[in-house]
C-alpha positions as CSV (number, residue, x, y, z in Angstrom):
1,M,9.0,19.1,-13.0
2,I,9.4,15.3,-12.8
3,R,8.6,13.9,-16.2
4,V,7.4,10.3,-16.0
5,A,6.9,7.6,-18.6
6,I,4.8,4.5,-17.8
7,I,5.6,1.0,-19.0
8,G,2.5,-1.2,-19.0
9,Q,-0.8,0.5,-19.3
10,G,-2.8,-1.8,-17.0
11,L,-5.0,-1.1,-13.9
12,V,-2.0,0.0,-11.8
13,A,-1.1,2.6,-14.4
14,L,-4.7,3.8,-14.6
15,H,-5.0,4.2,-10.8
16,F,-1.7,6.1,-10.7
17,E,-2.7,8.3,-13.6
18,V,-6.2,9.1,-12.5
19,G,-5.3,9.3,-8.8
20,L,-2.3,11.6,-9.5
21,E,-4.4,14.1,-11.5
22,R,-7.1,14.1,-8.9
23,L,-4.5,14.7,-6.2
24,K,-3.2,17.6,-8.1
25,N,-6.7,19.0,-8.4
26,N,-7.3,18.6,-4.7
27,E,-10.2,16.2,-5.4
28,I,-9.1,13.4,-3.2
29,P,-7.0,13.0,0.0
30,D,-3.5,11.5,-0.2
31,Y,-4.3,8.3,1.7
32,G,-1.9,5.5,0.7
33,V,1.0,7.9,-0.2
34,P,3.4,7.1,2.6
35,L,5.5,10.3,2.4
36,R,2.5,12.6,1.9
37,E,3.7,16.1,1.3
38,W,7.0,15.7,3.3
39,L,9.2,15.7,0.2
40,P,10.6,18.8,-1.6
41,Y,8.8,17.7,-4.8
42,K,5.0,18.1,-4.6
43,Y,2.3,16.2,-6.4
44,S,1.9,19.0,-8.8
45,D,5.6,18.5,-9.9
46,I,4.8,15.1,-11.4
47,E,3.8,15.1,-15.1
48,I,3.1,11.9,-17.0
49,V,4.4,12.4,-20.5
50,A,4.2,8.9,-22.0
51,S,2.7,5.4,-21.7
52,Y,3.7,2.2,-23.4
53,D,1.9,-1.1,-23.9
54,V,1.7,-3.9,-26.5
55,D,-2.0,-4.8,-26.1
56,E,-3.7,-4.0,-29.4
57,S,-6.8,-2.9,-27.5
58,K,-4.8,-0.1,-25.8
59,V,-2.1,1.1,-28.3
60,G,-3.1,4.3,-30.0
61,K,-5.9,5.1,-27.5
62,T,-5.7,8.0,-24.9
63,V,-5.4,7.2,-21.3
64,Y,-8.7,9.0,-20.9
65,E,-10.4,6.6,-23.2
66,L,-9.0,3.6,-21.4
67,A,-10.0,5.0,-18.0
68,R,-13.5,5.5,-19.3
69,R,-13.5,1.9,-20.3
70,D,-11.6,0.2,-17.4
71,Y,-11.3,2.5,-14.4
72,P,-13.9,1.7,-11.7
73,G,-15.1,5.2,-11.2
74,D,-16.6,8.2,-13.1
75,S,-14.3,11.0,-12.1
76,I,-11.8,10.9,-15.0
77,P,-9.6,14.0,-15.4
78,G,-9.8,15.5,-18.8
79,S,-6.0,16.1,-18.8
80,L,-5.5,12.4,-19.5
81,K,-6.7,13.0,-23.1
82,D,-3.2,14.3,-23.7
83,I,-1.5,11.0,-23.1
84,V,-1.7,8.5,-26.0
85,V,-0.5,5.0,-25.4
86,S,2.4,4.2,-27.6
87,R,3.5,0.7,-28.8
88,G,6.1,-0.7,-26.6
89,I,8.5,-3.7,-26.6
90,H,6.9,-7.1,-26.5
91,L,9.5,-9.9,-26.7
92,N,6.8,-12.4,-25.8
93,S,6.0,-10.8,-22.4
94,M,2.3,-11.6,-23.0
95,K,2.9,-15.1,-24.2
96,G,0.2,-17.5,-23.0
97,L,-2.3,-14.7,-22.1
98,P,-5.5,-14.1,-23.9
99,F,-4.6,-10.8,-25.4
100,K,-3.6,-9.8,-28.9
101,A,-0.2,-8.2,-28.5
102,R,2.5,-6.8,-30.8
103,G,5.7,-5.0,-30.1
104,R,7.4,-2.4,-32.2
105,E,10.5,-4.7,-32.5
106,E,8.5,-7.2,-34.5
107,D,8.4,-4.9,-37.5
108,K,11.7,-3.0,-37.1
109,G,14.0,-5.2,-35.2
110,I,15.2,-4.7,-31.6
111,E,18.0,-2.3,-32.3
112,V,15.8,0.2,-34.2
113,A,13.1,-0.2,-31.5
114,L,15.6,0.6,-28.8
115,N,16.9,3.7,-30.6
116,E,13.3,4.9,-31.2
117,L,12.5,4.5,-27.5
118,I,15.5,6.5,-26.2
119,D,14.9,9.2,-28.9
120,E,11.3,9.5,-27.7
121,W,12.4,9.8,-24.1
122,R,14.9,12.5,-25.1
123,N,12.3,14.5,-26.9
124,L,10.1,14.3,-23.8
125,N,12.9,14.9,-21.3
126,V,11.9,11.8,-19.3
127,D,13.3,11.8,-15.7
128,V,11.6,8.7,-14.3
129,L,10.5,5.4,-16.0
130,I,8.0,3.3,-14.0
131,N,7.6,-0.4,-14.9
132,V,4.2,-1.9,-14.1
133,M,3.9,-4.4,-16.9
134,T,2.5,-7.8,-16.3
135,T,4.7,-10.2,-14.3
136,E,7.0,-12.2,-16.6
137,P,9.5,-15.0,-16.0
138,V,13.0,-13.5,-15.6
139,E,16.4,-14.7,-14.4
140,A,19.2,-12.4,-13.3
141,I,22.2,-12.2,-15.7
142,G,24.9,-10.7,-13.6
143,D,27.4,-9.6,-16.2
144,P,26.9,-6.2,-17.8
145,R,28.6,-7.2,-21.0
146,E,26.3,-10.2,-21.4
147,I,23.3,-8.0,-20.8
148,E,24.5,-5.8,-23.7
149,R,25.1,-8.8,-26.0
150,R,21.7,-10.3,-25.3
151,A,19.9,-6.9,-25.6
152,L,21.2,-6.4,-29.2
153,H,20.1,-9.9,-30.2
154,G,16.6,-9.5,-28.7
155,D,17.4,-12.2,-26.1
156,L,16.4,-10.3,-23.0
157,T,12.8,-10.2,-21.6
158,A,10.8,-7.0,-22.1
159,S,11.4,-5.7,-18.6
160,Q,15.2,-6.3,-18.9
161,T,15.1,-4.6,-22.3
162,Y,13.4,-1.5,-21.0
163,A,15.9,-1.3,-18.2
164,Y,18.8,-1.7,-20.7
165,A,17.2,1.1,-22.8
166,A,17.2,3.3,-19.7
167,T,20.9,2.9,-19.3
168,L,21.4,3.8,-23.0
169,Y,19.3,6.9,-22.6
170,A,21.1,7.9,-19.4
171,A,24.5,7.5,-21.1
172,K,23.5,9.3,-24.3
173,Y,21.2,12.1,-23.1
174,R,20.5,12.6,-19.4
175,P,20.4,10.6,-16.1
176,V,17.2,8.7,-15.4
177,T,15.6,6.6,-12.7
178,F,14.0,3.3,-13.6
179,V,11.4,2.1,-11.0
180,N,10.8,-1.6,-11.3
181,A,7.6,-2.4,-9.5
182,I,7.3,-6.0,-10.8
183,P,9.2,-9.1,-9.7
184,S,11.8,-9.1,-12.5
185,P,15.2,-9.1,-10.7
186,L,16.7,-5.9,-12.0
187,A,17.7,-4.0,-8.9
188,N,18.8,-7.5,-7.7
189,D,21.0,-8.1,-10.9
190,P,24.6,-7.0,-10.3
191,G,25.0,-6.6,-14.1
192,F,22.2,-4.0,-14.3
193,I,23.5,-2.2,-11.2
194,K,27.0,-1.9,-12.7
195,L,25.5,-0.7,-16.0
196,C,23.4,1.9,-14.2
197,T,26.4,3.1,-12.1
198,E,28.5,3.5,-15.2
199,R,25.9,5.3,-17.2
200,K,24.3,7.6,-14.6
201,C,21.1,5.7,-14.1
202,T,19.3,4.8,-10.9
203,I,17.2,1.6,-10.6
204,L,14.8,1.0,-7.8
205,G,13.2,-2.4,-7.1
206,D,12.2,-5.1,-7.1
207,D,8.4,-5.8,-6.9
208,G,6.3,-3.2,-5.1
209,S,5.3,-4.2,-1.6
210,T,1.7,-3.3,-1.1
211,G,-0.9,-5.5,0.7
212,A,-0.2,-8.8,2.6
213,T,3.6,-8.7,2.2
214,P,4.4,-5.6,4.3
215,F,1.8,-6.7,6.8
216,T,3.4,-10.1,7.1
217,A,6.9,-8.5,7.5
218,D,5.7,-6.4,10.4
219,L,4.0,-9.4,12.1
220,L,7.3,-11.3,11.8
221,E,9.1,-8.4,13.4
222,H,6.6,-8.6,16.2
223,M,7.5,-12.3,16.6
224,Y,11.2,-11.7,16.6
225,E,11.1,-8.9,19.1
226,R,9.1,-10.9,21.6
227,N,11.1,-14.1,20.9
228,R,8.1,-16.1,19.8
229,K,9.1,-19.2,17.8
230,V,7.3,-19.3,14.5
231,I,6.3,-22.8,13.7
232,D,4.8,-22.2,10.2
233,I,3.2,-19.6,8.0
234,A,0.6,-20.2,5.3
235,Q,-0.5,-17.2,3.2
236,F,-2.4,-17.2,-0.1
237,N,-3.9,-14.6,-2.4
238,I,-6.7,-15.0,-4.9
239,G,-7.6,-12.2,-7.3
240,G,-9.4,-11.5,-10.6
241,N,-7.2,-8.9,-12.3
242,T,-4.8,-9.4,-15.2
243,D,-1.8,-10.0,-13.0
244,F,-3.5,-12.9,-11.2
245,L,-4.5,-14.3,-14.6
246,S,-0.8,-14.3,-15.6
247,L,0.2,-15.9,-12.3
248,N,-1.8,-19.0,-13.3
249,L,1.2,-19.8,-15.5
250,P,3.8,-21.6,-13.2
251,E,6.8,-19.9,-14.7
252,R,5.3,-16.5,-13.8
253,N,4.0,-17.6,-10.4
254,I,7.5,-18.6,-9.3
255,M,8.6,-15.0,-9.7
256,K,6.1,-13.9,-7.1
257,K,6.9,-16.8,-4.8
258,T,10.5,-15.7,-4.8
259,T,9.8,-12.1,-3.9
260,K,7.2,-12.9,-1.2
261,S,8.8,-15.8,0.7
262,G,12.3,-14.3,1.0
263,I,11.3,-12.1,4.0
264,V,10.9,-15.0,6.5
265,K,14.5,-15.9,7.2
266,D,15.7,-12.3,6.8
267,I,13.5,-11.1,9.6
268,L,13.3,-14.1,11.9
269,G,16.9,-15.2,11.6
270,Y,15.7,-18.8,10.8
271,E,13.8,-20.5,8.0
272,A,10.3,-21.2,9.3
273,P,8.3,-23.6,7.0
274,N,6.1,-21.4,4.9
275,Y,3.8,-21.3,1.9
276,I,3.5,-17.6,0.7
277,R,2.3,-17.1,-2.8
278,P,-0.5,-16.2,-5.1
279,T,-2.7,-19.3,-5.5
280,G,-5.4,-18.6,-8.0
281,Y,-7.4,-16.5,-10.4
282,L,-11.1,-15.9,-9.9
283,E,-12.5,-13.3,-12.3
284,P,-15.5,-12.1,-10.2
285,L,-13.1,-10.9,-7.5
286,G,-11.7,-8.3,-9.9
287,D,-9.0,-6.1,-8.5
288,K,-10.0,-6.6,-4.9
289,K,-8.0,-9.7,-4.0
290,F,-8.7,-12.1,-1.1
291,V,-5.9,-12.8,1.3
292,A,-5.9,-15.5,4.0
293,M,-3.0,-16.2,6.4
294,I,-2.3,-18.3,9.5
295,I,0.9,-18.0,11.6
296,E,1.4,-20.7,14.3
297,Y,4.0,-20.0,17.0
298,Y,5.2,-21.0,20.4
299,S,4.9,-18.6,23.3
300,F,6.4,-19.0,26.8
301,G,6.3,-22.5,28.2
302,E,6.0,-23.8,24.6
303,F,2.3,-23.1,24.5
304,K,1.1,-22.9,20.9
305,D,-0.8,-19.8,19.7
306,E,-2.1,-18.8,16.3
307,F,-2.9,-15.7,14.3
308,Y,-5.7,-16.1,11.7
309,I,-6.0,-13.2,9.3
310,L,-8.5,-12.5,6.5
311,M,-8.2,-9.4,4.2
312,R,-9.8,-7.9,1.1
313,I,-7.4,-5.5,-0.6
314,N,-7.8,-3.3,-3.7
315,D,-4.6,-4.4,-5.4
316,S,-3.9,-1.8,-8.0
317,P,-4.6,1.4,-5.9
318,A,-2.3,0.1,-3.2
319,L,0.7,0.1,-5.6
320,A,-0.4,3.3,-7.3
321,G,-0.1,5.2,-4.0
322,L,3.5,4.0,-3.6
323,L,4.3,5.2,-7.2
324,V,3.4,8.8,-6.2
325,D,6.3,8.6,-3.8
326,L,8.7,6.6,-6.0
327,A,8.3,9.1,-8.9
328,R,9.4,11.9,-6.5
329,I,12.2,9.9,-4.9
330,G,13.4,8.9,-8.3
331,R,14.0,12.6,-9.1
332,I,15.7,13.2,-5.7
333,A,18.1,10.3,-6.5
334,L,19.1,12.0,-9.7
335,D,19.5,15.3,-7.9
336,R,21.9,13.6,-5.5
337,Q,23.6,11.6,-8.3
338,A,22.8,8.4,-6.4
339,Y,23.3,6.0,-9.3
340,G,23.1,2.2,-9.2
341,T,20.4,1.3,-6.7
342,I,19.4,2.6,-3.2
343,Y,18.7,0.0,-0.5
344,E,17.1,2.5,1.9
345,V,14.4,3.2,-0.7
346,N,14.0,-0.4,-1.9
347,A,13.7,-1.8,1.7
348,F,10.5,0.1,2.3
349,Y,8.8,0.1,-1.1
350,M,9.8,-3.3,-2.4
351,K,9.2,-7.0,-1.6
352,R,12.7,-8.0,-2.8
353,P,14.9,-5.0,-2.1
354,G,18.0,-4.6,-4.2
355,P,21.0,-4.9,-4.4
356,H,21.3,-8.7,-4.5
357,G,22.1,-10.1,-1.1
358,S,20.3,-7.4,0.8
359,K,18.1,-8.4,3.7
360,A,14.4,-7.7,3.9
361,V,13.5,-5.9,7.1
362,S,10.2,-5.0,8.7
363,K,8.5,-2.1,7.1
364,Y,8.8,-0.2,10.4
365,H,12.6,-0.4,10.4
366,A,12.6,0.2,6.7
367,F,10.6,3.4,7.1
368,Q,13.2,4.8,9.6
369,K,16.0,4.0,7.1
370,L,14.1,5.7,4.3
371,L,13.5,8.9,6.4
372,N,17.2,9.0,7.4
373,W,18.3,8.7,3.8
374,L,15.9,11.5,2.7
375,G,17.0,13.6,5.7
376,I,13.5,14.2,6.9
377,S,11.9,13.6,10.3
378,D,8.6,12.0,11.2
379,P,6.6,14.9,12.5
380,R,5.2,12.8,15.4
381,Y,8.6,12.8,17.0
382,K,9.6,16.4,16.5
383,V,10.1,18.4,19.7
């Protein structure tokens, strides 16, 4: 079994939880799960054993209740009645957002809260932690000892604190994988990588690559391979879910800009002028975001051509499908004792693949690297 704990009980978590149970019951096809059933661990091997949030409207409720309230569909598996949302770490992660939030550290102090978390994970035998909390402003720290000092004083962000707790749990009880599907630089922080390596923890990240970003990466690869000179790129996203609401705050938006725009120079080999970022919140759009993009470029003889692209993408399901893979790969990493971080995994699934300084590549090339690391072959090319 792969025992998974979720950090951040939002729409992504709901789509993962509902979709996974329906996959296990053979109620839906596995579209959007890149590695399908190619891995030694199957969908039925994944068990969600815990969920954490700080939103007072979610804490204490079952995932089934929340799905009945928030999930855009009627087929809610009864097994989700067994998962009750526990109070998580807050540390002002919801500051500025219109939600009543409270973390367990506010009553007990950060050290007690950390010890409670790792004891809960021990009792549940957690193998993989998946972080899908709301985007927060975070800066890499770099020094593992400074991370420890700040953690014990409550001076880390919530996502950093959860990652630190994962290293404590790994050192004290059992190895664990921390999947960071939000932009916080954790797999890109040398301090966290060193802590993870020392304490038998794997960290995968940062920022799940779902809709426009992987598409853009492959378009840029197309330009590079055909030696077309990109003049400029403009891409913007507008959505109506909680994450887009949070991205209205400039300090949170800058995190997404960093993870989205870093691919341009890595793939093209030069810095084409670009504007690639979330640009607005429009509630009626809901979770189905609107994406517009233009790429201007020179072809042979310096004739200028353009791509114009419009998309509507269901944001949360796109990431949830990747999490089905990442939960299983997280367990494979532990089986191989591959601690620290794993570029071959990050390059395919993440917008800003760790470790720090790694280059983004097209998702086509990243997929080949991933398959090589896993030791599996694409069945299309088998003789």
